[in-house]
N, C-alpha and C positions, 0 to 999 in steps of 0.2 A: 096772587096769579092763579087763573084756573087752571083745574087739574084736566087733562088730557087723557081720556081712557080709550087705551090700545087694547088688542087682543094676538095671539100668538099660540101656535101649535104646540111647539117646545119653547120653552125660555131656560137657557144655561146661565145660571147665576157663578159668575165667576170665570175669569179668562186665561187661569194660568195652563197648565200642563195635562190638567184634566180638564177643562173647560173647553176650551177650545178645539181638541180633537172629539171631542163629544159633537160638538155643534157642528165641525166638518161633517162628522161621520154620516150624522143624521140629516144634513145639508144632502149629503150625496147620495142618500136613496130616497130624496124627494120630501124631504118635510119641511118645513116653513118654520124656520129659526132665528129667534133673538137670543145675543148674545149680550150680557150684561156683564161689566167690569168697572170700576171704580177708579182703576188707575187711568191715566191719560194716555196710557200705553198698553195694549194686551200683553198677555204673556205670564202673568202673574208674579208672585216674590219670586220663583226659580230664574225667568229670563229677568226680569228688572232690579232685582236685590238678593241674588242669591245664587244659583249652580252658574250661571253664563258669566257675570262679572266676578265672581269668584275664580272659575279656573281661566278667565283671562289673566289676571295679576299671578295667578299661579304661574302660567307659562313665562312669563315674564321673572317671575322668582328664581324658576328652575334654569332660563338663560344665563340669569345674575349668577349663579351658584356655580353653573358651569363653567363660567371666566375666570373662577376663582380656583377651579379643581383642575384645569386644563393644562397647569403648571406641571404637574406629574407626570404628563404626556409629551411633555418637551413645546409645550405652547404657551406663552405668558403675553397676558391682556395687561394693561393698566386699569384702574381701578375703576369701576364704573362709575360714570356721572349720572346722577338721577335727576330726568326732569319731571317732577311729580306733576306739571299741567299736561303733558305731552302722554304720560301714564294715564291719567284720569279720562284723556280724549281718546284714548286708545278702546280703551274697556267701554267707555260710554258708547265710541262709533260700533263697536259691536251689538251691543244693545239695541241700537236705535236702527240698523239695519235689521234685526233678527225681528224688532217688535213691528217695524214696516212691513216685513214680510209677510206678518200676520194679518195685518188689515189688508193687504193687497190678496191673499187667497179670501178674508171674509167675501171681498166685494167678490172675486171670483165665482164665488161657490153660491152665492145671494144670502149669507146671513147679515141679517142685519145688526151693527154693533153700535150699541148705545155703552156711554160712559156715565155712569150713575152707578148709585150706594142702592140699592133692594132690599129691603124689609115684608115679609109676609104679612099682611092685611088676615089671609085666611089660606084654604088649601088651593085655591084657585085665584088668588090675586095677590100681585106685590105693590107696594108703593115705593116707588123711584125719587130718590133727591139726585137731582142733577149737578155738573158742576158748577154752574151758574147759580145754583142755588135756588131754581125752579124746580116744579113737584110734577108729577104724573102717576097714573096707575097704570097697569100692565096684568091683563087677565091673559091666563093660558088652560091650556089643555094638561097639558104635563111639562113639570120643571126638574130640572138634574141641578142640583145642591155641588157647587165645585169651591166652597171659599176659602178652602186652605187653612192657613195657619199661620202664626206669629211669634216671634223671638219670645222665650220667657225672660221676665226680669224680677228677679225677687225684690221686694220691699225694702228689704235693709242694705240694697245697692240701689235702690232708684233714687239717689238723691236731689235729681233734677239737674245736674252738672253734666254737660255734654261733654266732658272728658270721659265719663262712663259712656260707654257705647254698646249696642247689642250690634248683632251681624251686620245690620243695615248701615249705622252709622259709621262700622268698620270699612265698609266697602267705599264709601264715602272716601277715603282717603284723605281726610283735611290736612295731614300733615305726618310726618314719622317722628312718632315721639321717641326721645332718647331712649324711655324705659317704658314698657307694657307689659301689664299683667295680665293675662288670658285666663277669667277662672271657666274652669271645666275643659276637660281632657279629651272631648268628643271630635268629631270629623271637623265640625266648624270652628271649633277653636284651634285643632292643630292646622288645619289649611289657612286659615287667616293669619294666624302665628308665624307660619313658614313666610306668607308673604311679606310682614314687616319684619320678620326677621335677615330676610335678603334686600329689603332696602335700607337696615343700617339700625332696626332697634334691638333693644338688650331685652329679650322676649322672657318671660317667665311664667309658666304653664303651673295653674294650680287646681288639682283635681282631688275630691275628696275620696274616692275610690282607690283599691290596691294597686290601679293599674289605669294608664291612659287606652282608650278605645275599648270599652270594657266591652262592646259587641262582638269583637273580633279576640278568635285565638290566640295567646299569649307566643304562639311561635310566630304569627304573621305581625302580631306587633311590636317585637322585642327588636327586629332590624329596625323598623321606624323609629322607635325609641332611641336606639343606639346613635344613629345617623342625626335626630333632633337636638341630640345632647351637645353634637359639636356644635350647632349652630343658634341654640336657645343659651341663654345666661342660667337656665334652670328649670326643671321640673320635677314640680313636688305631687307626688301622690300620699295617700292616705292623709292630707291636709287639707282643714278648711280654713274658708275666711271668715273670720267672726266678725268683723266689721269695716267700714271704711270712712272716711271723713274727707272732705274736700276742704283743702287749705291754699295757700298762694302758693304755697311750693309744691303742691301735687295732691294726689290722692294718696292719702297715707291708709294703709291696710293691716291691720292684726289679724296675724294669721297662727293657726294652732296645725303643729304637725312635728314629729320629732325631728329636731336638728335642724328646724327650719327660723332664721332669724325671724324676729317681728319687734316690732312695727316695720314695714317697708314702705317707702314713699315710689309711686310710680307717675309719669307725665301723663299717661292714660290708662285706662283700663276695660277689656275688653269682657262682655259679660256672656258667656255660650252654653248655659246649660239647660239648650233642649228648647222644645217650641209649643206652644198653644192653640188646641184646636178652634176654628172659629166657630162652632158650631153654636154657641151663645151669641145673642145680641144682633141676629137676624130676620126675629120675627118667629121662629119656629114654633114656638111655643103656643103661637096661634093655629096650629096646624095638627095633625095626628102624629106627625112625627117625634120621634121619641128621642132624645138628646141626653146623653152621661153626665153628671157632676163634671168632669173633666172639659166638657165641652165637645165629644164624639157624636157623630147621629150615628144610631144604631142602624144597619142594613143586613141584609141577607147575602147570598153569595150571587145573588142575581143583580146587588147593588138598589134595591127596594127598600123603602124605610115602611115605616107601619102606615103611612098616608099613602093611597093608591096612586094619587096623583103627582107624587114627590119621589125622586131617587136623590142616592148622595154618592160621589167617587169623591177620590184623594185624600189628603190629609185630614180633614175632616170626618171621613169615615173610617177610620181607624188606622193601626199602624201596621206597617211601619211607612213613616212619613216621605215619600221616596217620588218623585217626578215620573219616575218612567212607570212605577206601579198605578199612580192614576191615570196615565196613560192609556193603559192597559184595562182599567175599572172601567174609563168613557166608552171601548169600546163596548166590554159585559153589557154596560148600561143600554145604550143605543142598541145592541142587537136584543137584548130583553124587550125594549118598547116596539121591536119591529116584530114582535112574536116568534123571534127564532129561539131555539136551545143553547141560551148561553150561561154560563156564570163563570164567577171568578175562581177558577179550580188550579190556578200556578201555583206548584210548590217549589220553583227556585226564582225566588227574587234578588237580582244580583246587588249585594252594597257594595261600594267605591268608595274609598277614600284618595283625593287627589291630591296629595301629600307628595313628596320624594324621599324616598320610595312611594309611589303608590300599594293601597293596600286593598285586596278585593275578595271575596267569598261569598258563597250561593248554596242554597240547600243546607242540610244537614253539617253543624260546625260538629268540632270536637268535642268541644265544652257542652254543647247539649245532649251530644251521644253519652257523655259520662253522668250529665245530670238524670239523663233518664234509665241510665242501667244499661244502655245498649251495647250490642257487641259489634264491634265494626272493625275491619281494617283498615290501618291507616298508612300511606304509602308517601314520602316525601322525597323531594328531588332537590337539592341544593344546586342554588344557580353558579356556585364556584367550579362546577362540572360541565357550564354550558359555555361552550364557544362562542356562541354570541354574548351571552353576558362579559365574558373575558374582553371581547373585542370593544365594549363600549365602556372598560372599565367599573362596572357595577355587577359585582358577585356577591352581594350580601345577599340576593334575593332566594325565594323558595317556593317552590310550586306541591301542594300536597291533596291527595285524594281519600275521602272517606268511602270506603268502599261496603259492601255488605260482603260477609265473609263466605255466605252459602251461596247466592247468587251471583256474587261480582259484580251486582249492579253498583255505579255510580250515585252515591247518596249524596256527596256535599263536595265541592271544590274549594281551594282556598291558595291565593298568590298574594305574595308581597314582593314589589320590584318594580322597577320603571316599564309603565305600559299596562302594570298588572288589570287596568279598568278595559282595556282591549281585550286582554286575553281571557277575562272571564266569562266573556259570552262562548266560548267552546264550551265552560263546563255549565253555563246555563244550559244551552243544549242538550250536554249529556244528561243533566238530571232530570231536565223536564220529558224527555224523551224513553228515560228508562234505559238509556246505553249501561252496557257492560264495560269493564275495563279493557276488554279485548276489541271492543271497537274502537277506541282509542288507543292504544297499542298495536293494530294491527292500519289504521291509516298512515298514509303516509304525509309527514310533515317536513314542510321546506327546510332544508338547512343552507347556512346557520341562522337559524331563529329562536327567539325565545320562545314560539309555542312549541317546540320541541321537547321543554320542559315537562308538558300535560303528556304528551305522549310516552315519554322516559318514566314519568311516575307511573304510569301504567302498567309498563313494562315489569314496574317491580312488584305487582301484583302475582305475576306469575314465576319471576324468576330474577335474575339482575338486571336493572336497566343497565345501557352496553356503557355509559360513561362513570357508572358509580358501581364498587363493587364493596358487597358488606360481610365480612367471614361471617359463616353461618354458626350459631350457638350448638355446641356441643350439649 
């Protein structure tokens, strides 16, 4: 088939939470934009195989768990009946609605959406391979690379057996295995482990580090671990998977850890040990763009690469690999293209683990402060002292502030408890705007709400929080 040559003022390669916001922002400022994505539906990993479908399933898991716990409040339900087809349909329906919305917004903004895989021929040309097998060339003035990342799969675990899944396979929800091993105690493993446990699987988490959620402070991770220990079959930290073997009876795993029984046989294994940026394999070596050995594209704070025609955003542009960070970088990249004084200078990128309880933090963590030898004031407010937490029967939560002892500026915020992902927004605003503890303490928070825990944490910087009394040390 003859190749068709076309041209675009701006090409955005990748239609995820970095790519499509970049395309929309540029189009809103009058640029002629072509958005290229290899998936049949735009939205990237986050929308199609990550953030959104997993949260739909986590919502179902939370509902199931609440029906089991409500007997303590005097309300008893029969055991839930799981219709796996309807569960999948609900999840897929959410994704379909949102991806359809992106297509509609492309049309409304005049963004040309092309389903194809793009590879750079040079700094001004992309070779496109379309879904029907045809090819074409697309030249451009400028390009924003937003090709994202993919799940990591260590070679010794990659047996070519569909019973060994990555996060994408787990979201397909082919069945509910009786016994599931989750390799990796990070947020993806714990979130998907929570889903399968609620649906009826006996879940065993294997984490080689000393604790789950290595990026979170221990006092935030501990309430989650305590709750998960009552839902999972086991959580093994300081434990390695030495080997796996596919047998008719299941996946046999050899484990190494103190007091851990080995070998163990599982019906399925979920491997969630991180993600790999997609900087290699898209032809960037044919441009002036610098790509690290790990696959990250090197960018400056304006999201510019070493090639004057190419920018990069999102997972492929560096840690942390978070959708909302990609969306912010999209705005910065387009503003830079438009000649505006923009750069990615955000200091509070929130991290949220959507388990139950949720764990969220932003800014400086206590762990980082200790590692840097930085003097900070840390105040904690236990949710056992929250009226709202008592009314919903969830008092295991905690809100903490990390404060500069001299200026009283809020440097970091951490929250564990139901709804922590929503509550952290106030923390992000406080850190990003250099608010001081008194700003939070003297702002009226509605009663009774969980947001009051932020206000009362701030009160603790100056005196006693209203609902917590700590005797002064002599």
